[in-house]
C-alpha positions in Angstrom: 21.5 -3.7 -26.6 24.9 -2.1 -26.8 27.0 -1.2 -23.9 29.1 2.0 -24.3 32.6 2.5 -22.8 33.2 -1.2 -22.8 36.8 -2.5 -22.4 36.8 -6.2 -22.3 39.2 -8.8 -23.5 36.9 -10.7 -25.9 33.6 -10.5 -27.7 32.5 -13.5 -25.6 32.9 -11.5 -22.4 31.0 -8.5 -23.9 28.2 -10.8 -25.0 28.1 -12.4 -21.5 27.9 -9.0 -19.8 25.0 -8.0 -22.1 23.2 -11.2 -21.3 23.7 -10.5 -17.5 22.4 -6.9 -18.0 19.3 -8.3 -19.8 18.7 -10.8 -16.9 18.9 -8.0 -14.3 16.4 -5.9 -16.4 14.1 -8.9 -16.9 13.3 -9.0 -13.2 13.1 -12.8 -13.6 14.9 -14.2 -10.5 15.5 -17.6 -12.0 17.0 -16.1 -15.2 19.3 -13.9 -13.1 20.3 -16.7 -10.7 21.4 -18.9 -13.7 24.4 -16.6 -13.9 25.5 -17.4 -10.3 27.3 -20.4 -9.0 25.7 -22.4 -6.2 28.9 -21.6 -4.3 28.6 -17.8 -4.9 29.6 -15.4 -2.1 27.7 -12.1 -2.6 28.1 -8.8 -0.8 26.0 -5.7 -1.4 27.5 -3.1 0.8 24.8 -0.5 0.2 22.0 -2.9 1.2 24.0 -4.3 4.1 24.0 -7.8 2.6 27.4 -9.2 3.3 28.9 -12.6 2.4 25.6 -14.2 1.4 25.3 -17.6 -0.3 23.2 -18.7 -3.2 19.9 -19.1 -1.3 20.2 -15.8 0.5 21.0 -14.0 -2.8 18.0 -15.5 -4.5 15.8 -14.4 -1.6 17.3 -10.9 -1.8 16.6 -10.6 -5.6 13.1 -11.9 -5.0 12.5 -9.2 -2.4 14.0 -6.4 -4.6 11.9 -7.3 -7.6 8.7 -7.7 -5.5 9.1 -4.4 -3.7 10.1 -2.2 -6.6 8.6 -1.0 -9.9 10.2 0.5 -13.0 13.5 -0.9 -12.0 16.1 -0.5 -14.7 19.9 -0.9 -14.8 21.7 1.3 -17.3 25.5 0.6 -17.7 28.0 3.4 -17.7 31.1 1.3 -18.2 32.3 -2.3 -18.2 35.9 -3.5 -18.1 37.1 -7.0 -17.7 38.4 -10.4 -18.7 37.0 -13.9 -18.7 37.6 -14.3 -15.0 36.9 -10.7 -13.7 34.6 -7.9 -14.7 34.0 -4.4 -13.2 30.7 -2.9 -14.1 29.5 0.7 -13.3 25.8 1.4 -13.8 22.8 3.5 -12.7 19.8 1.8 -11.2 16.5 3.7 -11.2 13.3 2.4 -9.5 10.4 3.2 -7.2 9.5 1.4 -4.1 5.9 0.1 -3.9 5.9 0.7 -0.2 8.2 2.0 2.5 11.0 -0.5 2.7 13.4 -1.8 5.4 15.9 -2.0 2.5 16.0 1.8 2.7 16.3 1.8 6.4 12.5 2.4 6.7 12.8 5.8 5.0 9.6 7.1 3.5 10.5 6.3 -0.1 7.2 4.9 -1.2 6.4 6.0 -4.7 9.5 8.2 -5.0 11.9 7.7 -7.9 15.2 6.4 -6.4 18.5 6.6 -8.4 21.6 4.7 -7.4 25.1 5.0 -8.8 26.5 1.5 -8.4 29.5 -0.5 -9.2 29.8 -4.3 -9.2 32.9 -6.4 -9.2 32.3 -10.0 -10.5 34.7 -12.9 -10.3 33.9 -15.7 -12.8 34.9 -19.4 -13.1 33.9 -22.1 -15.4 31.7 -24.8 -13.9 30.5 -28.1 -15.4 26.7 -28.2 -15.6 24.4 -30.9 -16.8 22.2 -29.5 -19.6 19.9 -32.5 -20.0 19.3 -36.1 -19.3 20.1 -38.1 -16.2 23.1 -36.4 -14.6 24.5 -39.9 -13.6 23.3 -41.9 -16.6 22.9 -41.9 -20.3 21.8 -38.8 -22.1 23.6 -36.5 -19.8 24.9 -33.5 -21.7 27.7 -31.9 -19.7 29.1 -28.5 -20.7 31.3 -25.9 -19.1 29.7 -22.5 -18.5 30.9 -19.3 -16.9 29.3 -18.7 -13.5 29.7 -15.8 -11.0 31.6 -17.1 -7.9 32.0 -13.9 -6.1 30.3 -10.5 -6.4 30.8 -7.2 -4.5 28.5 -4.3 -5.1 29.0 -0.7 -3.9 26.2 1.8 -4.4 25.3 5.3 -3.5 21.9 6.9 -3.6 22.0 10.1 -5.6 18.3 10.9 -6.0 15.1 10.2 -4.0 14.6 8.9 -0.4 15.3 12.4 1.0 18.3 13.0 -1.2 16.6 15.7 -3.4 
């Protein structure tokens, strides 16, 4: 997978963003949540989800993936550094049923397209990769986790926007 119009400070940041995109497109909540700190503060202004923590974010992604089909994220541009990335993308999907996430609009079966932007703040956190975290065999490493995320989206097709 290659992301066009990328402007990041290092190859490591580019690789990290490609892995994040793959996690979104996998629809695997646990794989996606592995990118987020347990202390994350998440706001999705288009969905009305403001200042949510880890558990609420996990529930939100679970609901999104359960209620949609053919959901894909296609990047338009990514810029950033190790500690901050800005990502513009298109999200295309169909709702399996009329959804409160769309304000109850009759969007069932319609293709919906959003133009979206996400701002991600990153920090290194120490995680235990194996063994007893307090005893022998513990493997500790530093990994980059998302500590804050703001998403701004606009519906451009479907849901009465034809």
